[in-house]
N, C-alpha and C positions, 0 to 999 in steps of 0.2 A: 504494500500500500504506500501511498505517498502523502505528503503533507496536504492538508485541506484547510480552507478558510474557516477560522473559528469565530472571528469578529474583526472589527476594524480598530486600529490604534485610537482613533478619535472617540470610540465608544467607551474606552477605558478611563475611569477616573482614578487619579492617583490615590494609592492606599485603600482602594475599594475593590474587593474581589468580584469577579464576574463569573457566574457558572455557565458553562456550555456543555453540550453533549455531542460527541463525535463518534459515530458508529457504536453507540451504546455505552461509551466510556464518559463518565462525568469528570469534567476537568474544571479546576478553578484557575482563572487567569488573573494575574495581579500586575499592575504597573506600580513599582515601588517609588519611594521618594527620590531615587536617582534616575527615574524614568526608564529603568530596566524592566522588561516584561518577562514574567515567569509563568509557567504552567505546571501545576501539580495535581495529583489525584484529588478529587473533591470529597472523599470520604475519610473522616477521622478513623484511624486504626484502633482507637480505644472503644468507639461506639459508632453506630451507623448514623453519624451526624454530618451534614453538609458543611465543609470548611468554608465555602463561599459566604456563609452567614456569620463568619467569624471576624476577627479584628487583625488588621495589618499593623505591624510595628517594625520598622526597619526592614530587615530581610526575613521576617517571620510572619506566619499566618497562624493565629491562635484559634483553637476550637472554642466556640462560645459556651458549650455545655459543660466541659470539664477542665478547661484551661490549658490543655496541652498545646504548646507552640511548636510548629513545624518549620524547618528551614526552607525557604523558597528556593534555595540553590541546591540542596541535597535531598530534601524530603524527610530528613531525619528529625524525630521528635527531640526537643531540647529539654523537656521536663516530663515528669509523670503526670497523669497515669498512662499515657501512650508510651509504648516502647518499640513498636514496629514503624518503619518509615512508610511514607506514601510515595507513589511513583512521581518522578519528575520528567516532564516531556521537553523535547527540543522545540524551541520557538524560532520561527523564521519570520522576518518582516519583509513584505514585498509591497512597496508603496505604502498604502494605508492599511493593508491587509495583514492580520496576524495569522500565520499558518502553523498548524500542528499536525503531526502524524500520531494518532492515538495508539498506534501499535509499536512505536519506537520510544523507549525511555532513555534518559541520560545514564551514562555510567558514572556513578559518583562514589 
């Protein structure tokens, strides 16, 4: 499979997660305070909670339900109760389009 359009860069608000679904894979897309765009799996590994409903701080996305923060760069949880990472996807920018291949995750 190849990268497909997930959203436009102009749709993304800084530090505000956007949930998209590509081929049945829920992904949370975040433009951080440095204007870098990240894409991670949208489900907290501690509970079946959408991370897109959480809070962005720096390079982390915090689950609103139990407080686990996940690195936007590696997907690893930075605190308990979560201890399993979420997938991190490669993001490509083409003009104003954010492209993601939901079958390819970053090696971190």
